[in-house]
C-alpha positions in Angstrom: 6.7 17.6 0.5 7.9 21.1 -0.5 11.6 20.3 -0.6 11.0 17.0 -2.4 8.9 18.8 -5.1 11.4 21.5 -5.7 14.3 19.0 -6.1 12.4 16.6 -8.4 11.2 19.4 -10.6 14.6 21.2 -10.9 16.5 18.1 -11.9 13.8 16.3 -13.8 13.7 19.0 -16.5 17.4 18.6 -17.0 17.0 14.8 -17.3 14.4 15.3 -20.0 16.8 17.2 -22.1 19.4 14.5 -22.8 20.7 13.9 -26.3 21.0 10.0 -26.2 19.8 8.8 -29.5 20.0 5.1 -28.7 17.2 3.1 -30.3 15.2 1.2 -27.6 15.2 -2.6 -28.2 12.0 -4.3 -29.1 10.4 -5.6 -25.9 7.0 -7.1 -24.9 4.6 -4.2 -24.5 4.6 -2.6 -21.0 1.2 -2.9 -19.4 0.3 0.4 -17.7 -2.7 -1.2 -16.0 -3.3 -4.0 -13.5 -5.4 -7.1 -14.0 -8.4 -8.0 -11.9 -7.2 -9.0 -8.4 -8.8 -12.4 -8.7 -6.0 -13.6 -11.0 -3.7 -13.7 -8.0 -5.6 -16.9 -7.0 -8.9 -17.7 -5.4 -8.3 -20.1 -2.4 -10.8 -21.9 -0.2 -13.6 -19.6 -1.3 -11.6 -16.5 -0.6 -11.1 -14.0 -3.4 -8.2 -11.4 -3.4 -9.5 -7.8 -3.3 -6.9 -5.1 -4.2 -7.0 -2.1 -2.0 -5.2 1.2 -1.4 -4.9 2.2 2.3 -3.6 5.7 2.6 -4.8 7.9 -0.2 -5.5 11.7 -0.5 -8.2 13.4 -2.5 -9.1 17.1 -2.9 -10.3 17.0 0.7 -6.6 17.2 1.8 -5.1 20.7 1.9 -1.8 19.6 0.2 -3.3 17.4 -2.6 -3.4 18.4 -6.2 -0.2 20.4 -6.4 -1.3 22.4 -3.3 -4.5 23.6 -5.0 -7.2 21.0 -4.0 -10.1 23.4 -3.8 -9.8 26.4 -6.2 -12.5 28.9 -5.4 -13.6 26.7 -2.5 -14.7 23.8 -4.7 -12.9 20.4 -5.3 -10.3 20.4 -8.0 -12.3 18.5 -10.6 -9.4 17.6 -13.0 -7.4 16.3 -10.1 -10.3 14.3 -8.8 -11.0 13.0 -12.2 -7.4 11.7 -12.4 -7.9 9.9 -9.1 -11.2 8.3 -10.1 -9.8 7.2 -13.4 -6.7 5.7 -11.8 -8.9 3.6 -9.4 -10.6 2.1 -12.4 -7.5 1.8 -14.7 -5.6 0.0 -11.9 -8.6 -2.1 -11.0 -8.6 -1.2 -7.4 -11.4 -3.0 -5.5 -11.4 -0.8 -2.4 -9.9 2.7 -1.8 -9.6 3.8 1.8 -9.4 7.6 1.6 -7.3 9.2 4.4 -7.6 12.9 4.0 -6.0 15.4 6.4 -8.3 17.2 8.8 -7.9 20.3 6.7 -10.4 20.2 4.9 -11.8 16.7 5.7 -13.1 17.7 9.2 -14.9 20.7 7.8 -17.1 18.9 5.3 -20.3 16.9 5.6 -19.5 13.3 5.8 -21.4 12.3 2.7 -19.3 14.8 0.6 -16.1 13.1 1.6 -16.7 10.1 -0.7 -16.2 12.4 -3.7 -19.2 10.9 -5.5 -19.8 11.8 -9.1 -22.0 10.6 -12.0 -23.3 7.1 -11.6 -21.7 6.4 -8.2 -23.8 4.5 -5.8 -24.1 5.1 -2.0 -23.5 2.1 0.2 -25.8 2.3 3.2 -25.9 0.5 6.6 -28.6 1.3 9.2 -29.7 4.3 7.2 -26.2 5.8 7.1 -23.8 6.0 4.2 -20.6 4.1 5.0 -19.1 3.8 1.6 -19.7 4.6 -2.1 -19.2 2.5 -5.2 -17.6 3.8 -8.4 -19.0 2.0 -11.5 -16.2 2.0 -14.0 -16.8 2.0 -17.7 -15.4 -1.5 -18.2 -17.7 -3.0 -15.5 -15.1 -2.9 -12.7 -16.4 -1.5 -9.3 -14.4 0.4 -6.6 -15.6 0.7 -3.0 -14.6 4.0 -1.5 -14.5 4.6 2.2 -13.6 7.7 4.4 -10.8 8.1 6.9 -8.2 10.6 7.9 -4.4 10.9 8.2 -3.0 13.2 10.9 -0.9 11.9 13.8 -3.0 8.7 13.6 -4.8 7.3 10.5 -8.3 6.1 11.2 -9.6 4.2 8.2 -13.1 3.1 7.1 -15.0 5.4 9.4 -18.8 5.0 9.4 -19.3 8.6 10.3 -17.6 11.7 11.6 -16.2 11.4 15.1 -18.6 12.6 17.8 -17.8 16.3 18.6 -19.8 19.3 19.8 -18.2 21.6 17.3 -16.2 21.5 14.1 -13.2 22.8 16.0 -13.5 19.9 18.4 -13.7 17.5 15.5 -10.4 18.9 14.2 -8.9 18.3 17.7 -10.0 14.7 17.8 -8.8 14.0 14.3 -5.4 15.3 15.3 -5.3 13.3 18.5 -2.5 10.8 19.1 -3.5 8.9 22.3 -5.8 6.2 23.6 -8.7 8.7 23.8 -8.3 9.4 20.1 -8.2 5.7 19.3 -11.4 5.2 21.2 -13.1 8.0 19.4 -12.2 6.6 16.0 -13.4 3.1 17.0 -16.6 4.7 18.3 -17.2 6.2 14.8 -16.9 2.7 13.3 -13.3 3.0 12.1 -10.1 1.0 12.4 -7.1 2.6 14.0 -4.1 2.6 11.7 -0.7 4.2 12.0 0.9 5.8 9.0 4.7 6.6 8.9 5.4 3.9 11.5 9.1 4.7 11.0 8.6 8.1 12.8 6.6 6.8 15.8 8.0 5.7 19.1 7.3 2.3 20.5 5.8 3.9 23.6 3.3 5.8 21.5 2.4 2.8 19.5 1.7 0.8 22.7 -0.5 3.6 23.9 -2.7 4.0 20.8 -3.0 0.1 20.4 -3.5 0.2 16.6 -5.4 -2.4 14.6 -2.8 -2.1 11.9 0.2 -0.1 10.8 2.2 0.7 7.7 5.2 -1.5 7.2 6.1 0.6 4.2 5.4 4.2 3.2 6.2 5.6 -0.2 6.7 9.2 1.0 9.2 7.9 3.6 11.3 6.3 0.8 11.4 9.5 -1.2 11.6 12.4 1.2 15.2 13.5 1.9 14.5 14.4 5.6 12.6 11.2 6.4 15.2 9.0 4.7 18.0 10.6 6.7 16.2 11.1 10.1 14.1 8.0 10.3 15.3 5.4 7.8 19.0 5.9 8.1 19.4 6.2 4.3 21.3 8.8 2.2 19.0 11.9 2.1 19.3 12.8 -1.6 20.0 9.6 -3.3 16.4 8.7 -4.0 15.7 11.9 -6.0 19.1 11.9 -7.7 18.4 8.4 -9.0 14.7 8.7 -9.8 15.2 11.8 -12.1 16.7 9.5 -14.7 13.2 8.3 -15.4 12.1 11.7 -16.5 14.2 11.2 -19.6 12.1 11.5 -22.8 14.8 10.8 -25.3 15.1 7.5 -27.4 16.4 4.7 -25.1 14.7 6.2 -22.1 13.7 3.8 -19.3 10.1 2.8 -18.7 8.7 5.6 -16.6 6.6 3.3 -14.5 9.8 1.8 -13.1 10.8 5.0 -11.4 10.1 3.4 -8.0 13.1 1.1 -8.5 15.3 4.1 -8.0 14.5 4.5 -4.4 12.6 1.3 -3.3 14.0 -0.2 -0.1 12.5 -1.8 3.0 11.4 0.6 5.7 13.4 -1.4 8.3 12.6 0.9 11.3 8.9 0.3 10.7 9.4 -3.4 10.4 11.4 -3.3 13.7 8.6 -1.5 15.6 6.1 -4.0 14.2 8.3 -6.9 15.3 8.6 -5.4 18.8 4.8 -5.2 19.2 4.3 -8.7 17.8 6.9 -10.0 20.3 4.8 -8.5 23.1 1.8 -10.5 22.0 0.0 -7.8 20.0 -2.1 -8.7 17.0 -1.4 -6.1 14.3 -2.2 -6.1 10.6 0.1 -4.5 8.1 -0.3 -2.4 5.0 1.9 -0.6 2.5 0.9 3.1 2.2 0.8 4.8 -1.2 0.3 8.2 0.5 -0.7 9.5 -3.0 -1.6 13.2 -3.3 -0.6 14.0 -7.0 1.4 16.9 -5.7 5.1 16.0 -5.9 6.2 15.8 -9.6 4.2 17.7 -12.2 6.7 16.9 -14.9 5.6 15.0 -17.9 7.4 11.7 -18.4 8.0 10.0 -21.8 4.6 8.3 -21.6 2.8 11.6 -21.6 1.9 11.4 -17.9 3.2 13.3 -14.9 5.7 11.5 -12.8 3.5 11.2 -9.7 0.2 10.6 -11.4 -2.4 8.8 -9.4 -2.4 6.0 -12.1 1.3 5.5 -11.8 1.6 5.6 -8.0 -1.5 3.4 -7.4 -0.1 0.8 -9.8 3.1 0.4 -7.8 1.7 -1.6 -4.8 -1.5 -2.5 -3.0 -3.0 -4.3 -0.1 -4.8 -7.6 -0.7 -7.8 -8.5 1.5 -8.9 -12.2 1.2 -12.7 -12.2 1.3 -15.7 -14.2 0.1 -17.3 -11.1 -1.5 -14.9 -8.4 -2.7 -17.8 -6.0 -3.1 -18.8 -6.2 0.6 -17.4 -3.3 2.6 -17.9 -5.1 5.9 -16.0 -8.1 4.7 -13.1 -5.8 3.6 -13.1 -4.1 7.0 -13.1 -7.4 8.9 -10.2 -8.7 6.8 -8.1 -5.6 7.5 -8.9 -5.8 11.2 -8.1 -9.5 11.6 -5.1 -9.5 9.3 -6.6 -11.8 6.6 -4.5 -9.8 4.1 -1.1 -9.1 2.7 0.7 -6.2 1.0 2.3 -6.7 -2.4 4.4 -4.5 -4.7 2.9 -5.1 -8.1 5.5 -2.9 -9.8 7.6 -6.0 -9.6 4.9 -8.1 -11.1 1.4 -9.3 -10.1 2.0 -12.4 -7.9 0.0 -15.3 -9.2 -0.6 -18.4 -7.0 0.6 -17.1 -3.6 -0.9 -18.9 -0.7 -0.2 -19.2 3.0 -2.4 -21.1 5.5 -2.1 -23.2 8.6 -3.6 -26.7 9.1 -4.2 -28.4 12.4 -3.8 -32.2 12.8 -7.6 -32.5 12.8 -7.7 -30.8 9.4 -8.9 -27.3 10.5 -7.6 -24.6 8.2 -6.6 -21.2 9.6 -6.2 -18.3 7.3 -3.8 -15.3 7.5 -4.4 -13.4 10.7 -5.8 -16.4 12.5 -5.0 -17.6 16.0 -3.9 -21.2 16.7 -3.8 -22.9 20.1 -0.3 -24.0 20.8 -1.3 -27.5 21.7 -2.8 -28.1 18.2 0.6 -28.5 16.5 -0.4 -26.7 13.3 1.7 -26.7 10.1 2.1 -23.6 7.9 2.0 -24.3 4.1 3.4 -21.6 1.8 3.1 -21.6 -2.0 5.6 -19.2 -3.6 4.0 -17.1 -6.3 5.1 -16.6 -9.9 5.0 -13.4 -11.9 1.8 -13.4 -13.9 2.0 -13.4 -17.7 5.8 -13.3 -17.6 7.0 -13.2 -21.2 9.5 -16.1 -21.9 11.8 -13.8 -23.8 12.6 -11.8 -20.6 15.2 -12.9 -18.0 13.7 -15.0 -15.2 13.3 -13.4 -11.8 14.5 -15.1 -8.6 11.8 -15.5 -6.0 12.0 -16.9 -2.4 9.6 -17.0 0.5 10.8 -16.7 4.1 8.9 -17.6 7.3 9.7 -15.6 10.3 8.8 -16.5 13.9 8.6 -13.5 16.3 8.7 -13.9 20.1 9.8 -11.6 22.9 13.5 -12.0 21.9 12.9 -10.7 18.3 12.5 -12.1 14.8 13.9 -15.4 13.7 14.1 -17.0 10.3 12.5 -20.4 10.4 12.5 -21.6 6.8 12.6 -20.5 3.2 11.7 -22.0 -0.1 11.2 -21.3 -3.8 8.2 -23.5 -4.3 5.6 -25.0 -1.9 7.0 -25.8 1.5 5.8 -26.5 5.0 6.8 -25.2 8.5 5.8 -26.4 12.0 4.0 -23.8 14.1 5.0 -25.2 17.5 6.3 -22.4 19.7 4.1 -19.5 20.8 4.5 -16.2 19.0 3.7 -14.6 15.7 4.6 -16.1 12.3 4.7 -14.0 9.2 5.7 -14.7 5.6 7.8 -12.4 3.4 8.3 -13.0 -0.3 11.3 -11.5 -1.9 12.1 -11.1 -5.6 15.1 -10.2 -7.7 13.2 -8.7 -10.6 15.6 -9.5 -13.4 12.7 -9.5 -15.9 12.4 -5.7 -15.5 16.0 -5.1 -16.5 15.5 -4.8 -20.2 12.9 -2.1 -19.6 15.5 0.1 -17.9 17.2 0.4 -21.3 20.0 2.9 -21.3 20.2 2.9 -17.5 21.5 -0.7 -17.5 20.1 -3.5 -15.5 21.6 -2.9 -12.1 18.4 -1.7 -10.4 16.7 -4.9 -11.4 19.4 -7.1 -9.9 18.6 -6.2 -6.3 16.6 -8.4 -4.0 13.4 -6.5 -3.0 10.4 -7.3 -0.9 7.5 -8.5 -3.0 4.9 -9.5 -0.3 4.5 -8.8 3.4 1.8 -10.9 5.1 0.0 -10.1 8.3 0.9 -12.8 10.8 -0.5 -16.0 12.1 -0.6 -16.3 15.9 0.2 -19.3 18.1 -0.9 -18.8 21.7 
């Protein structure tokens, strides 16, 4: 992200030197943290578990401002920032996805970045995860994966290789053989930066899941222009306003509003695969390295801090035990999950499930025989703890049916509504929000960025076959 870093830093310093002396209005205090994921709503014995899928530690060569291993050892201050962010943002599971340099060079047990009171999570005598014990009692499951051409997640061990060099080659693979090697090592095969992948390559690697949104793609000038069809420099030009430290400055955590837009090419590729009958879960990728914007914002924190980036959005697995790594992995594989952009508010009360005439309930990611005539019930969420003094957001949920001809809107609603699942195909729910309640926190920037309809939730699909 060299070009991105240079542009952000050069302009951000200028933005911080403004002379606007406007006094900021009194507003409800901004919460820099996230609540426990369970507040989103426990349903039918399933508890939401908040996760980050696509995350870099000092075992990636380009993390920590390009200095992840000074003197050959992990950058401890940078690692401490990451570990603190996981606790502060109350992340339940963190799927590390480090680049093969240096991930493939290390002993597998070192890749969990364990420190202090961390606990090893064992299965069959092998460590498959670690557990961070946060000071406030929260716990974070940490798993190991890699991001190169493909992004295997939740590996149980290193891929089988005769030499370290061969391990690097496998981690950099981008074909069916690489997918098989990752699954043999206990991992799930994910695709990062879906917007840059061809549909032919996606068919070949047959992923378990893919990113329907990637933060890096939304920011990087080249990716915006070449793969998203968006103006190349507009994201940076708009986002630097949030580096302002003068009175009347916008809330720094809202910087994502400056460039947040759907990654439509990624959604289109996902739609094509679903229309072909593939079962594919989706996530939103934070792609956090803490290496892009080392400029201090008005809150005393760098613009791209792990805490800030991990607060913006997450992936919610619906499980009976959020502390069970195998249940988390199963939920990601089957699609019993959704991605949500919590910058716009923590969604409280969201639900989507199918019911057959016999009363059988099918959760997200489930398959329903066509003859059963199931009905999908969607409950539209509300913004948790929304202060009544703030403008009310507008929220709508949409049900899309995907078949071989493409994606079709079936129904929409702003409360609880039902939709028949009659025709074969995939059915996904998308919740959109116009976050007017964030407008006052933009202060001297005005409210325009908060008056745009944005995605709030992407669910993995139901399947009728």
